TITOR-475962 format. One line per 10 residues: number of its first residue (from 1); for each residue y negated, x, z negated of C-alpha. Coordinates in nm, 4 decimals. Example, Ala and Ser with C-alpha at 12.3 -4.5 7.8 and 13.67 -1.06 7.14 Angstrom:
! residues 2
1> 0.4500,1.2300,-0.7800 | 0.1060,1.3670,-0.7140 .
***
This chain:
! residues 468
1> -0.0285,0.0189,0.0089 | -0.3585,0.1089,0.0959 | -0.5916,0.1613,-0.2424 | -0.9110,0.0892,-0.1400 | -1.1923,0.3109,-0.3513 | -1.5768,0.2804,-0.3804 | -1.8237,0.5261,-0.4858 | -2.1723,0.4232,-0.5253 | -2.4407,0.7122,-0.5732 | -2.8350,0.6653,-0.6178 .
11> -3.0646,0.9728,-0.6156 | -3.4201,1.0321,-0.7161 | -3.5843,1.3626,-0.6701 | -3.8983,1.4340,-0.7615 | -4.0691,1.7985,-0.7377 | -4.4407,1.9037,-0.7564 | -4.6128,2.2584,-0.7076 | -4.9308,2.3488,-0.8372 | -5.1107,2.6382,-0.6288 | -4.7769,2.7692,-0.5224 .
21> -4.7189,2.9288,-0.8437 | -4.5380,2.6364,-1.0370 | -4.2601,2.4402,-0.8911 | -4.0967,2.1773,-1.1204 | -3.8175,1.9277,-0.9890 | -3.6775,1.6353,-1.1158 | -3.3374,1.5057,-1.0250 | -3.1756,1.2007,-1.1667 | -2.8713,1.0529,-1.0531 | -2.6817,0.7166,-1.1200 .
31> -2.3298,0.7024,-0.9871 | -2.0142,0.4707,-1.0029 | -1.6511,0.4894,-0.9117 | -1.4030,0.1900,-0.8787 | -1.1424,0.4763,-1.0147 | -1.3175,0.3410,-1.3757 | -1.3096,-0.0020,-1.5603 | -1.6126,-0.1890,-1.5753 | -1.7391,-0.0546,-1.8787 | -1.7204,0.2965,-1.7838 .
41> -1.7550,0.2641,-1.4342 | -2.1239,0.3591,-1.4424 | -2.2882,0.6963,-1.5661 | -2.6159,0.8877,-1.5671 | -2.7043,1.2683,-1.4537 | -3.0308,1.4122,-1.4695 | -3.0767,1.7778,-1.3497 | -3.4250,1.9555,-1.3939 | -3.5778,2.2947,-1.2291 | -3.8383,2.5030,-1.3141 .
51> -4.0304,2.8085,-1.1183 | -4.2887,3.0309,-1.1872 | -4.4099,3.2763,-0.9173 | -4.5642,3.5718,-1.1548 | -4.6999,3.7785,-0.8720 | -4.9820,3.5152,-0.8090 | -5.1045,3.5109,-1.1089 | -5.4221,3.6757,-1.1779 | -5.3117,3.9635,-1.3561 | -5.0874,4.0764,-1.0933 .
61> -5.3487,4.1233,-0.8403 | -5.4188,4.5001,-0.9110 | -5.0121,4.5759,-0.9073 | -4.9827,4.6278,-0.5353 | -4.6425,4.7754,-0.4787 | -4.5024,4.4215,-0.6257 | -4.4941,4.2050,-0.2965 | -4.2776,3.8847,-0.5111 | -4.1849,3.8348,-0.8350 | -4.0693,3.4961,-0.9328 .
71> -3.8379,3.3862,-1.1768 | -3.6610,2.9969,-1.1618 | -3.4021,2.8095,-1.3888 | -3.2227,2.5068,-1.3435 | -3.0270,2.2890,-1.6231 | -2.8645,1.9624,-1.5182 | -2.5731,1.7535,-1.5781 | -2.2791,1.6226,-1.2931 | -2.0206,1.3453,-1.3075 | -1.6283,1.4989,-1.2295 .
81> -1.4425,1.2818,-1.0314 | -1.1871,1.3034,-0.7531 | -1.3177,1.0240,-0.5208 | -0.9893,1.0329,-0.3245 | -0.7356,1.0770,-0.6400 | -0.5084,0.7881,-0.7672 | -0.7205,0.4991,-0.8712 | -0.6842,0.2715,-1.1692 | -0.5159,0.5189,-1.3640 | -0.7062,0.3636,-1.6696 .
91> -0.4743,0.0692,-1.5881 | -0.0717,-0.0023,-1.6787 | 0.1636,0.0303,-1.3821 | 0.5214,-0.1200,-1.3770 | 0.8003,-0.1233,-1.1377 | 1.1297,-0.2500,-1.1281 | 1.3911,0.0938,-1.1811 | 1.7134,0.2148,-1.2859 | 1.5866,0.4807,-1.4805 | 1.3175,0.5678,-1.7269 .
101> 1.1947,0.3498,-2.0312 | 1.3383,0.0149,-2.0279 | 1.1572,-0.2978,-2.1701 | 1.2829,-0.5989,-2.2346 | 1.6486,-0.7308,-2.3178 | 1.9179,-0.4274,-2.2828 | 2.2446,-0.3147,-2.4546 | 2.3605,-0.0242,-2.2705 | 2.1985,0.3236,-2.2642 | 1.8292,0.3615,-2.3828 .
111> 1.8564,-0.0285,-2.5715 | 1.6938,-0.1375,-2.8420 | 1.8372,-0.4959,-2.8369 | 1.9697,-0.7852,-2.6472 | 2.2425,-0.8177,-2.3904 | 2.4058,-0.6525,-2.0758 | 2.1393,-0.5382,-1.8809 | 2.3666,-0.5251,-1.5353 | 2.2573,-0.9005,-1.5831 | 1.9034,-0.8690,-1.7256 .
121> 1.5910,-0.8576,-1.5437 | 1.4194,-0.5138,-1.6311 | 1.1387,-0.3206,-1.5628 | 1.0158,0.0321,-1.6522 | 0.6672,0.1192,-1.7790 | 0.5165,0.4212,-1.5351 | 0.1746,0.4210,-1.6879 | -0.0239,0.3354,-2.0100 | -0.2913,0.1995,-2.0014 | -0.6184,0.3714,-2.1245 .
131> -0.9586,0.1395,-2.0730 | -1.1967,0.3965,-2.2077 | -1.1115,0.6680,-1.9014 | -1.4333,0.7658,-1.7799 | -1.6193,1.0483,-1.5948 | -1.5905,1.3914,-1.6577 | -1.8778,1.5707,-1.7224 | -2.0259,1.9260,-1.5731 | -2.3148,2.1055,-1.7396 | -2.5150,2.3904,-1.5168 .
141> -2.7784,2.5931,-1.6560 | -2.9146,2.8722,-1.4586 | -3.1802,3.1881,-1.4919 | -3.2661,3.3679,-1.1982 | -3.4825,3.6388,-1.0838 | -3.6220,3.7359,-0.7147 | -3.8270,4.0897,-0.6848 | -3.9175,4.1971,-0.3889 | -4.1228,4.5708,-0.4485 | -4.2903,4.8813,-0.2414 .
151> -4.2551,4.6714,0.1129 | -3.8827,4.8120,0.1352 | -3.6668,4.6779,-0.1362 | -3.5430,4.3525,-0.2502 | -3.3597,4.2629,-0.5607 | -3.1987,3.9250,-0.7095 | -3.0308,3.8341,-1.0147 | -2.8653,3.5377,-1.1352 | -2.7305,3.4448,-1.4675 | -2.5301,3.0891,-1.4806 .
161> -2.3344,2.9192,-1.7393 | -2.1227,2.5892,-1.6612 | -1.9058,2.3742,-1.8899 | -1.6531,2.1223,-1.7582 | -1.5876,1.8690,-2.0116 | -1.3431,1.5742,-2.0639 | -1.1636,1.6069,-1.7190 | -0.9104,1.3491,-1.6342 | -0.5366,1.4901,-1.7168 | -0.2076,1.3446,-1.7989 .
171> -0.1582,1.3805,-2.1795 | 0.2220,1.2411,-2.1632 | 0.3986,1.5601,-2.2554 | 0.1940,1.5349,-2.6042 | 0.3198,1.1677,-2.6896 | 0.6214,1.2340,-2.9541 | 0.9373,1.1110,-2.8462 | 0.9706,0.8679,-3.1606 | 0.6629,0.6659,-2.9720 | 0.9454,0.5753,-2.7395 .
181> 0.7143,0.6096,-2.4356 | 0.9356,0.9027,-2.2366 | 0.8570,0.8819,-1.8596 | 0.5798,0.7288,-1.8823 | 0.2201,0.8702,-1.7875 | -0.1132,0.8534,-1.9938 | -0.4503,0.9814,-1.8519 | -0.7532,1.0616,-2.1091 | -1.0448,1.2635,-2.0611 | -0.9477,1.5784,-2.2522 .
191> -0.9730,1.9329,-2.0848 | -1.2639,2.1703,-2.1715 | -1.3884,2.4939,-2.0487 | -1.6350,2.7335,-1.9552 | -1.7428,2.9404,-1.7028 | -2.0387,3.2273,-1.7405 | -2.0897,3.4848,-1.4879 | -2.3873,3.7010,-1.3228 | -2.5005,3.7724,-0.9791 | -2.6889,4.0885,-0.8707 .
201> -2.8017,4.2286,-0.5291 | -3.0600,4.5064,-0.4175 | -3.1314,4.5512,-0.0161 | -3.3311,4.7962,0.1137 | -3.4954,4.8090,0.4787 | -3.7243,5.0468,0.6325 | -3.8169,5.1691,1.0367 | -3.9771,5.5144,1.0519 | -4.0789,5.5898,1.3903 | -3.7728,5.6112,1.5992 .
211> -3.5550,5.5782,1.2635 | -3.4140,5.2547,1.1250 | -3.2376,5.2456,0.7980 | -3.0573,4.9492,0.5872 | -2.8308,4.9408,0.3063 | -2.7462,4.7267,0.0287 | -2.5026,4.6506,-0.3094 | -2.4349,4.3632,-0.4565 | -2.1857,4.2607,-0.7446 | -2.0663,3.9384,-0.9188 .
221> -1.9046,3.9096,-1.2299 | -1.7794,3.6024,-1.4493 | -1.5414,3.4821,-1.7001 | -1.3685,3.1398,-1.6778 | -1.2274,3.0135,-2.0479 | -0.9766,2.7437,-2.1765 | -1.1831,2.5557,-2.4462 | -0.9511,2.2712,-2.5096 | -0.6135,2.2193,-2.3211 | -0.3112,1.9948,-2.3323 .
231> 0.0546,2.1232,-2.4569 | -0.1522,2.3848,-2.6814 | 0.1128,2.3450,-2.9204 | 0.2757,2.6715,-3.0906 | 0.4257,2.7714,-3.4391 | 0.1839,3.0423,-3.4114 | -0.1560,3.0933,-3.3383 | -0.1262,3.4072,-3.1295 | 0.1055,3.2250,-2.8795 | -0.2140,2.9020,-2.8661 .
241> -0.3662,2.9675,-2.4752 | -0.6942,2.8042,-2.6066 | -0.9627,3.0355,-2.6216 | -0.8094,3.2699,-2.3541 | -0.9072,3.2895,-1.9491 | -0.7621,3.0594,-1.7430 | -0.5487,3.2916,-1.5635 | -0.4077,3.5273,-1.8353 | -0.0470,3.6369,-1.8694 | 0.1684,3.5826,-2.1494 .
251> 0.4740,3.7720,-2.2257 | 0.6611,4.0461,-2.4400 | 0.4788,4.3379,-2.5804 | 0.6638,4.6873,-2.4577 | 0.6249,4.9359,-2.7031 | 0.8685,5.2492,-2.5292 | 1.1984,5.3208,-2.4519 | 1.5138,5.3836,-2.6390 | 1.5473,5.6732,-2.7223 | 1.8055,5.7190,-2.9330 .
261> 2.1461,5.5311,-3.0684 | 2.0221,5.4741,-3.4128 | 1.7225,5.3125,-3.2257 | 1.9554,5.0542,-3.0890 | 2.1427,4.9672,-3.3255 | 1.8531,4.9090,-3.5943 | 1.5399,4.7662,-3.4240 | 1.5212,4.3895,-3.2976 | 1.6753,4.3221,-2.9313 | 1.6188,4.0712,-2.6874 .
271> 1.9764,4.1103,-2.5639 | 2.2789,4.3285,-2.6641 | 2.4683,4.6000,-2.5103 | 2.1666,4.7853,-2.4645 | 2.1601,5.1844,-2.4010 | 1.9140,5.4640,-2.3993 | 1.6122,5.4543,-2.1108 | 1.6135,5.0473,-2.1780 | 1.2913,4.9008,-2.2504 | 1.2084,4.8385,-2.6546 .
281> 1.0239,4.5119,-2.7218 | 0.7925,4.4318,-3.0565 | 0.8839,4.1675,-3.2750 | 0.5296,4.0582,-3.3202 | 0.6985,3.7226,-3.5849 | 0.8862,3.9809,-3.7827 | 1.2193,3.7687,-3.7626 | 1.4307,4.0370,-3.6621 | 1.5206,3.9056,-3.3099 | 1.3463,3.9501,-2.9437 .
291> 1.2758,3.5950,-2.8089 | 1.0304,3.3154,-2.6896 | 0.8097,3.3287,-3.0172 | 0.7427,3.7152,-2.9811 | 0.5575,3.6433,-2.6338 | 0.1728,3.6904,-2.6305 | -0.1620,3.7629,-2.4364 | -0.0665,4.0478,-2.2283 | -0.3160,4.0237,-1.9365 | -0.6424,3.8859,-1.8638 .
301> -0.4955,3.8228,-1.5297 | -0.4977,3.8954,-1.1721 | -0.8211,3.7529,-1.0789 | -1.0782,4.0275,-1.1225 | -1.3759,3.9900,-1.3526 | -1.6051,4.1249,-1.0795 | -1.5959,4.2196,-0.7354 | -1.9070,4.4162,-0.5711 | -1.9504,4.6089,-0.1803 | -2.2316,4.7840,-0.0701 .
311> -2.3000,4.9408,0.2726 | -2.5658,5.0895,0.5020 | -2.6961,5.1332,0.8374 | -2.8532,5.3833,0.9882 | -2.9778,5.4284,1.3978 | -3.1720,5.6636,1.6030 | -3.3479,5.4742,1.9167 | -3.0522,5.2839,2.0499 | -2.7594,5.4445,1.8408 | -2.6679,5.2937,1.5129 .
321> -2.3700,5.3644,1.2650 | -2.2544,5.1368,0.9570 | -2.0551,5.1394,0.6973 | -1.9316,4.8534,0.4559 | -1.7284,4.9073,0.1334 | -1.5819,4.6146,-0.0758 | -1.4210,4.6378,-0.4457 | -1.3082,4.4708,-0.7333 | -1.2651,4.5861,-1.0686 | -1.0744,4.4095,-1.3569 .
331> -0.7699,4.2662,-1.2085 | -0.4571,4.2836,-1.3422 | -0.1171,4.1487,-1.2067 | 0.2540,4.1591,-1.3868 | 0.4792,4.2835,-1.1415 | 0.7583,4.0624,-1.1048 | 1.0981,3.9836,-0.8112 | 1.2916,4.1951,-0.5793 | 1.1049,4.4530,-0.5706 | 1.1670,4.5520,-0.9808 .
341> 1.4605,4.4220,-1.0582 | 1.7641,4.4796,-0.7953 | 1.9441,4.2240,-0.9580 | 1.7073,3.9490,-0.8487 | 1.7445,3.7474,-0.5289 | 2.1228,3.8761,-0.4674 | 2.1217,4.2220,-0.5352 | 1.7317,4.2878,-0.5049 | 1.8229,4.4482,-0.1306 | 1.5049,4.6473,-0.0699 .
351> 1.3930,4.6550,-0.4256 | 1.1321,4.9607,-0.4614 | 1.4179,5.1371,-0.7258 | 1.4441,5.3852,-0.4339 | 1.1681,5.5889,-0.6102 | 1.4261,5.7925,-0.8047 | 1.1850,6.0449,-0.9177 | 0.9576,5.7865,-1.1099 | 1.2375,5.5852,-1.2559 | 1.4768,5.7184,-1.6073 .
361> 1.7648,5.8586,-1.5792 | 1.9677,6.1148,-1.7890 | 1.8754,6.4045,-1.5539 | 1.5054,6.2515,-1.5794 | 1.4650,6.0621,-1.9252 | 1.0583,6.0889,-1.9012 | 0.9624,5.7741,-2.1235 | 0.6423,5.7462,-1.9052 | 0.8563,5.6534,-1.5920 | 0.7302,5.3546,-1.4094 .
371> 1.1226,5.2051,-1.4158 | 1.3252,5.1607,-1.7085 | 1.6999,5.2543,-1.6810 | 1.8960,5.0935,-1.3828 | 2.2031,4.9532,-1.4310 | 2.4633,4.9009,-1.1895 | 2.7770,4.6478,-1.0933 | 2.8384,4.3931,-1.3490 | 2.6627,4.6224,-1.5931 | 2.3581,4.3334,-1.5728 .
381> 2.2127,4.3079,-1.9814 | 1.9638,4.5728,-1.9190 | 1.8801,4.3924,-1.6138 | 1.8147,4.0849,-1.8365 | 1.6170,4.3116,-2.0856 | 1.3918,4.5338,-1.8624 | 1.2938,4.2787,-1.6162 | 1.1296,4.0537,-1.8752 | 0.7838,3.9674,-1.8233 | 0.6005,4.2263,-2.0518 .
391> 0.3364,4.4765,-2.1121 | 0.5040,4.7073,-1.9326 | 0.4878,4.5681,-1.6061 | 0.1263,4.5180,-1.6393 | -0.0538,4.7352,-1.3601 | -0.3947,4.7962,-1.2961 | -0.5324,4.6142,-0.9287 | -0.8572,4.7782,-0.9194 | -0.9682,4.8873,-0.5501 | -1.2106,5.0390,-0.3245 .
401> -1.1740,4.9722,0.0548 | -1.3436,5.0964,0.3384 | -1.3691,4.7462,0.5196 | -1.5586,4.8250,0.8134 | -1.7163,5.1346,0.9731 | -1.9313,5.0773,1.3076 | -2.0946,5.2921,1.5763 | -2.2865,5.0928,1.8680 | -2.5160,5.1529,2.1412 | -2.7574,4.9965,2.2845 .
411> -2.8039,5.0290,2.6949 | -3.1199,5.1189,2.7725 | -3.3639,4.8000,2.8708 | -3.4267,4.9310,3.2329 | -3.0732,4.8880,3.3139 | -3.0337,4.6155,3.1529 | -3.3197,4.4233,3.2877 | -3.1966,4.5238,3.6310 | -2.9082,4.2685,3.5850 | -3.1009,3.9735,3.4356 .
421> -3.0025,4.0751,3.0721 | -3.1859,4.0739,2.7732 | -2.9766,4.3261,2.5736 | -2.6193,4.4880,2.6127 | -2.4472,4.6984,2.3295 | -2.1112,4.8707,2.3552 | -1.9725,4.9466,2.0146 | -1.6684,5.1066,1.8625 | -1.5332,4.9796,1.4912 | -1.2613,5.0392,1.2692 .
431> -1.1310,4.7803,0.9930 | -0.9630,4.8558,0.6486 | -0.9804,5.2494,0.7002 | -0.8551,5.3148,0.3662 | -0.8354,5.2059,0.0135 | -0.8872,5.3996,-0.2772 | -0.6533,5.2678,-0.5832 | -0.4786,5.3628,-0.8963 | -0.1824,5.1008,-0.7502 | 0.0254,5.2596,-0.4828 .
441> 0.2949,5.0028,-0.4194 | 0.1729,4.7747,-0.1887 | -0.1763,4.6476,-0.0937 | -0.3567,4.5927,-0.4143 | -0.5657,4.2979,-0.2281 | -0.2336,4.0868,-0.1897 | -0.1814,3.7884,-0.4129 | 0.1881,3.8895,-0.5044 | 0.3557,3.9881,-0.7721 | 0.6564,4.1643,-0.5736 .
451> 0.5085,4.2915,-0.2266 | 0.6579,4.0366,-0.0191 | 0.3253,3.9501,0.1672 | 0.2352,4.0606,0.5237 | -0.0379,4.3638,0.4247 | -0.4010,4.4187,0.5236 | -0.3964,4.5989,0.8766 | -0.5882,4.8899,0.9844 | -0.7615,4.7784,1.3448 | -0.9542,4.9451,1.5963 .
461> -1.1593,4.7816,1.8448 | -1.4196,4.8473,2.1188 | -1.6362,4.6028,2.2837 | -1.9063,4.5275,2.4327 | -2.1955,4.2161,2.3543 | -2.4228,4.0737,2.5851 | -2.7188,3.8873,2.5523 | -2.8917,3.6286,2.8616 .
***
């Protein structure tokens, strides 16, 4: 069946500028959505912005080296709802079914009372009603600075904070089984998270006779933290996800490799039949064994905290050369899969254990070797122990890459004009020429924990551009 939905947005925008120095803007939005019941369907969302062009003030007139100086800020509230999402989540939903939660007369399986279910009419409650369901809200505050100086430099900085509250989520997993509602959904305005970050850029451009040069650097940094989550109930507080970044990794804390048989017999272990060269894990809750209760925060995640880039172009008459670098910082990844586990995926053919010089063996008992002891044949207990998600497999995925290098030449104007063209240029360009990174197993930019993804390729091209 088609579900028809209606959305309503009425927006009023008022702005005022006084002597081009002070700028004020107010935005008011009245929004409605048929996804909510009539009592919560409509909401009001205001926003405001302010800008001050400082360089136009009288006290700045004698400061000749400042070309433009502007401070701006804005704050506002925005409604969050998926206009194409499932409608009527505030209502109950039932269906005839042969499984799930039984309501009505029933004397066999899942029954509370009644007669034979094979001859009795029954229904299943797919979703519980929540008439209080309403808009999620996104609060945003920004502060920025634009600064142009010396007729060649341009600098900008922006700081922002965004807080998302009361997003609509399914909280049915949090309902105790004693309620008798297992198998039914319940939606509620619940989760909360905030993002804080900053963007910076500095650019330079100048022409000196036949020479032209431009250069720039930019960087963005951010962090997204979960302030309230569903299903975040744990016996131990150190396992709670609330208060951590949304892409964090959780696993065991590795404290080294077994060096003696005395350690094997005395230390808490994840599995049995361990040998020297296998990994040792910390007993976080001190219960004498290693299990799921010892899992804790092990990494901030593979999404980098900072992305940056820089480059330049230098030109002389019709010839120019340009380079652009890109990089990330604050990126980590927990390796996994057949790349490190020879028993993952049917024998682990093609796994990276061929790097014998960087794994523990009796002949190479290096405690800092990348790979722990390798077991063969049916001896798979070390595989169960050694390849758990843990701090041992956390790797720094930061990198700096020469993204492009281009050499170009504009053909002389007399030549171009003879064939009725405005401009013509030939160029040679290379892409992904080299990457600097401490991680060497595969391209650190790939979104993979096992290397099973096609890498970025190095390419070279020669071309010509015409402008008519």
